[in-house]
C-alpha positions in Angstrom: 4.0 8.1 5.4 0.2 9.0 4.9 -0.8 9.0 8.7 -2.3 5.7 9.0 -3.7 4.9 12.2 -5.8 1.7 13.6 -9.0 2.3 15.5 -9.3 0.5 18.7 -12.3 -2.0 17.9 -12.6 -5.4 18.8 -13.7 -7.5 15.8 -13.8 -5.9 12.5 -11.0 -3.5 12.0 -10.5 0.2 10.6 -7.7 2.0 9.6 -7.8 5.7 8.2 -5.0 6.9 5.8 -4.3 10.7 5.1 -3.1 12.1 2.0 0.1 14.2 2.1 -2.4 17.1 0.6 -4.5 16.6 3.7 -2.0 17.4 6.2 -0.4 20.5 3.9 -3.7 22.1 3.4 -5.0 21.3 7.0 -1.7 22.0 8.9 0.8 23.5 6.7 3.2 20.3 6.9 5.3 19.9 4.1 6.7 16.8 2.8 8.9 16.9 -0.4 12.3 15.6 -0.5 13.1 16.5 2.8 10.7 14.0 4.0 12.4 11.4 2.2 16.0 12.0 2.7 16.1 13.8 6.5 15.4 11.0 8.8 15.3 13.5 11.6 12.8 15.6 10.1 10.7 12.5 8.9 10.6 10.9 12.6 9.8 14.4 14.1 7.1 15.4 11.8 5.6 12.0 12.3 5.6 12.1 16.0 3.4 15.9 15.4 0.9 14.1 13.2 0.2 11.4 15.6 -0.1 14.4 18.0 -2.3 16.3 15.7 -4.6 13.0 15.1 -5.2 12.2 18.8 -6.2 15.9 19.1 -8.7 16.3 16.3 -10.0 12.7 16.7 -9.9 11.8 20.2 -12.1 8.6 19.6 -9.4 7.0 17.8 -8.0 6.4 21.5 -4.2 6.6 20.1 -1.8 5.4 22.7 0.8 7.7 24.1 3.8 5.3 22.5 2.6 6.6 19.3 4.0 10.0 20.1 7.6 8.5 20.4 10.1 8.3 17.8 9.2 5.4 15.4 11.5 3.6 13.3 10.5 5.1 9.8 12.4 4.2 6.4 12.3 6.8 3.5 9.5 6.2 1.3 9.9 6.9 -2.4 6.4 6.2 -3.2 5.4 4.5 -6.6 8.7 5.9 -7.7 11.0 3.6 -5.9 11.9 1.2 -9.0 12.0 4.2 -11.2 14.1 6.2 -9.5 16.7 3.3 -9.8 15.8 2.9 -13.6 17.0 6.7 -14.1 13.7 8.5 -14.3 13.5 12.0 -13.1 11.5 11.9 -9.6 9.5 14.7 -8.4 9.2 15.4 -4.4 6.3 17.7 -4.1 5.5 19.4 -0.8 1.7 18.1 -0.9 1.8 14.5 -2.4 3.8 11.1 -2.4 7.0 11.1 -4.8 6.2 10.4 -8.6 8.3 10.3 -11.4 8.7 11.0 -15.2 8.4 8.2 -17.6 11.9 6.5 -18.8 12.9 7.2 -22.4 12.3 4.2 -24.7 15.6 3.9 -25.7 16.9 3.9 -22.0 14.4 1.3 -21.2 15.8 -1.2 -23.5 19.1 -0.8 -21.8 18.0 -1.5 -18.1 20.2 -3.7 -16.1 19.5 -5.5 -12.6 22.0 -4.3 -10.0 24.4 -6.7 -9.0 24.2 -5.7 -5.2 20.7 -3.9 -4.9 21.6 -2.3 -1.3 24.7 -0.5 -3.0 22.8 1.6 -5.5 20.1 4.2 -5.2 17.7 4.7 -3.7 18.0 1.4 -1.7 21.4 2.7 -0.6 19.5 5.6 1.0 17.5 3.1 3.0 20.0 1.0 4.2 22.2 4.3 5.3 19.1 5.7 7.0 18.4 2.6 8.9 21.7 2.5 10.4 21.3 6.3 11.3 18.1 5.8 13.0 19.5 2.7 14.7 22.4 4.7 16.3 20.2 7.9 17.1 17.3 6.4 18.5 18.5 3.3 19.8 16.6 0.8 17.4 18.2 -2.7 16.5 16.2 -3.2 13.7 18.2 -5.2 10.5 18.2 -3.1 6.9 15.6 -3.6 4.8 14.5 -2.6 1.6 11.1 -1.3 1.1 9.1 -3.5 -1.2 8.5 -1.7 -4.3 4.7 -2.7 -5.0 3.3 -4.6 -8.0 5.1 -5.8 -11.4 2.5 -4.1 -13.6 2.1 -1.2 -11.3 6.0 -0.6 -11.9 6.2 -1.5 -15.6 3.2 1.3 -16.3 5.3 3.8 -13.6 8.6 3.3 -15.8 6.7 3.2 -19.6 3.6 5.3 -18.9 0.2 4.0 -20.6 2.2 2.9 -23.8 3.1 -0.1 -21.7 -0.5 -1.4 -22.0 -0.1 -1.6 -26.0 2.9 -3.4 -25.5 1.5 -5.8 -23.2 -1.2 -6.6 -25.3 1.1 -7.2 -28.4 3.5 -9.3 -26.0 6.2 -7.5 -27.4 9.7 -8.1 -26.6 9.9 -4.7 -25.0 7.2 -5.7 -22.6 8.7 -9.0 -21.7 11.9 -7.5 -21.1 10.5 -4.6 -18.8 8.4 -7.3 -16.9 11.2 -9.4 -16.2 13.4 -6.2 -15.3 10.9 -5.2 -12.6 10.4 -8.8 -11.4 14.2 -8.8 -11.0 14.0 -6.0 -8.3 11.4 -7.3 -6.6 13.3 -10.7 -6.4 16.4 -8.7 -5.2 14.5 -6.9 -2.6 12.9 -9.9 -1.2 16.4 -11.8 -1.1 18.2 -9.0 0.7 15.3 -8.8 3.0 14.9 -12.2 3.8 18.8 -12.4 4.2 18.5 -9.9 6.8 15.8 -11.7 8.9 12.7 -9.8 7.8 9.7 -12.2 7.2 7.0 -9.5 7.3 4.1 -9.5 5.2 4.5 -9.0 1.6 1.3 -7.4 -0.4 1.6 -6.9 -4.3 0.1 -3.8 -5.4 -2.3 -4.5 -8.4 -3.7 -1.3 -9.2 -3.3 -1.2 -12.8 -4.6 -4.8 -13.2 -8.0 -3.2 -13.1 -7.1 -1.5 -16.5 -6.6 -4.9 -18.3 -9.1 -8.2 -18.6 -8.6 -10.9 -16.4 -7.7 -13.0 -19.3 -4.6 -10.9 -20.0 -3.7 -10.7 -16.4 -3.4 -14.6 -16.3 -1.8 -14.7 -19.8 1.0 -12.3 -18.9 1.3 -11.3 -15.2 -0.3 -14.1 -12.9 3.2 -16.0 -13.1 4.9 -13.3 -11.8 2.7 -12.7 -8.7 2.9 -16.7 -8.4 6.6 -16.6 -8.3 6.4 -13.6 -5.6 4.0 -16.0 -3.6 6.6 -19.1 -4.0 9.5 -17.1 -2.6 7.6 -15.2 0.1 5.8 -18.6 1.6 9.4 -20.5 1.0 10.6 -18.0 3.7 7.5 -18.6 6.5 5.9 -15.0 5.3 2.7 -13.8 4.5 1.6 -13.1 1.1 -1.3 -10.8 -0.1 -2.6 -8.9 -2.9 -4.1 -5.3 -3.0 -6.7 -4.8 -5.9 -7.8 -1.4 -5.6 -10.7 -1.7 -8.3 -13.7 -3.7 -8.3 -12.3 -7.2 -7.7 -15.2 -9.5 -8.7 -14.0 -10.1 -12.4 -10.8 -11.0 -11.2 -11.6 -13.4 -8.4 -11.0 -16.6 -10.4 -7.7 -15.4 -11.5 -6.5 -14.5 -8.2 -8.0 -17.8 -6.9 -5.0 -19.5 -8.7 -2.8 -18.5 -5.7 -2.7 -21.6 -3.5 -3.2 -19.5 -0.1 -4.1 -16.1 0.3 -3.2 -14.3 3.4 -4.4 -11.0 2.8 -6.8 -9.5 0.0 -7.8 -5.9 -0.3 -10.4 -5.3 -2.6 -11.9 -1.8 -4.0 -14.8 0.0 -3.5 -18.0 -1.5 -5.2 -16.5 -4.9 -4.7 -18.5 -7.7 -4.0 -17.5 -8.2 -0.3 -19.4 -11.6 0.3 -17.6 -12.9 -3.0 -14.3 -12.4 -1.6 -15.1 -13.6 2.1 -16.5 -16.6 0.7 -14.1 -17.4 -2.2 -10.9 -16.8 0.2 -11.9 -18.4 3.4 -8.4 -18.2 4.6 -7.7 -14.4 4.0 -8.1 -11.4 6.0 -10.0 -9.6 3.4 -9.8 -5.6 3.7 -12.7 -3.6 1.9 -11.3 0.2 0.6 -14.1 2.6 1.5 -14.7 5.4 -1.2 -12.9 8.1 -0.3 -15.0 10.4 -2.9 -18.0 8.9 -1.1 -16.6 10.2 2.4 -15.7 13.4 0.7 -19.0 14.4 -0.9 -21.9 12.5 0.9 -23.5 13.4 4.1 -23.6 11.5 7.1 -26.8 9.6 6.7 -25.6 8.4 3.5 -22.5 7.0 5.2 -24.5 5.3 7.8 -26.5 3.6 5.2 -23.7 2.5 3.2 -21.8 1.5 6.3 -24.9 -0.8 7.3 -24.8 -2.5 3.8 -21.0 -2.8 4.0 -21.0 -4.7 7.8 -24.1 -6.9 6.6 -22.1 -8.0 3.9 -19.5 -9.1 5.9 -21.3 -10.8 8.6 -20.2 -13.7 9.9 -16.8 -13.1 9.1 -16.3 -9.7 11.0 -13.0 -11.1 12.8 -11.1 -11.2 9.4 -12.8 -8.2 8.0 -11.5 -4.7 7.9 -12.4 -1.3 6.3 -9.8 0.8 5.0 -10.3 4.5 4.7 -7.1 5.7 2.5 -6.0 8.5 0.6 -8.6 10.8 2.5 -8.5 14.1 1.0 -8.5 17.6 2.3 -12.0 18.8 3.0 -13.7 15.2 3.9 -15.9 16.2 6.9 -14.8 15.1 10.1 -18.3 13.7 11.4 -18.1 11.6 8.2 -15.3 9.8 9.4 -16.6 9.4 12.6 -19.7 8.0 11.5 -17.6 5.1 9.9 -15.9 4.4 13.1 -19.3 4.7 15.0 -20.5 2.2 12.7 -17.5 -0.3 13.1 -17.6 -0.1 16.9 -21.3 -0.6 17.1 -20.9 -3.8 15.1 -18.0 -4.8 17.3 -20.1 -4.4 20.5 -23.1 -6.5 19.0 -20.6 -9.2 18.1 -18.9 -9.1 21.8 -22.4 -9.6 23.3 
């Protein structure tokens, strides 16, 4: 859990997400393995985090119910598939879990589980779901946290060497992609069989490290397969692309219907809005910009961003995620004020 909150604004939307390091350095909160494996600790710390946000940023107008226990499954970060594959997982006090890469010889012997809910780390999610329901009075069916993107997980398993294997279209690359997709497929099958029809957003963070053509040749088919399975169950589908989106726009347009599209800092906002008129578009504000620039620069940049989305504010949002410790509070307030002013004008 990264402390994400939604600002109460009427048209364009805004969300903040704070890194574990922000909480650790600013308030001494610790994450680590206890945050993953102890549901009581995680839920209590989450309530404390919401209260701290409300005290520090009263303009967020957080509701009192936000301070009550919430049903939060354990988050293995980007290391979820890697944990099942046998990678060593590290649980820092000031960061999300991460993993060491798998030995090449072991990668060649990867097998998909017959029952994904019965093996680590997915069994932990199922067990904790039951515990949280019983203790806190929830009635939420068991679920497995969606692992992320196909290329993302392949790189997490093999490291940077995977890009060479992908380029060569090697047997190892094809086998690893099939394995990763198989985990996604089993995850979705389990969730849909238990009545979950929530959003599925593919995390394509690593796609910016390959060409659009290589993405289309080697990976698009997997994303389309996830789309097909998702929409067959009436669920919404989206793609997160935290790099500059522009060169990949036409590749992503192969998706018949995009419900959600998240694009990285520096992307052409109008291109995304025009090419995907059916999608809610989220723009990722540059966290380094928020960290190092002054309030006047933030104001000018927000004016540019909101002008680019003019006419589409009803399906546009700004995501200030992975906020680093040391980011000036006034810069975050400036972003909020710009969105609030934009919405006030739109409501007139």
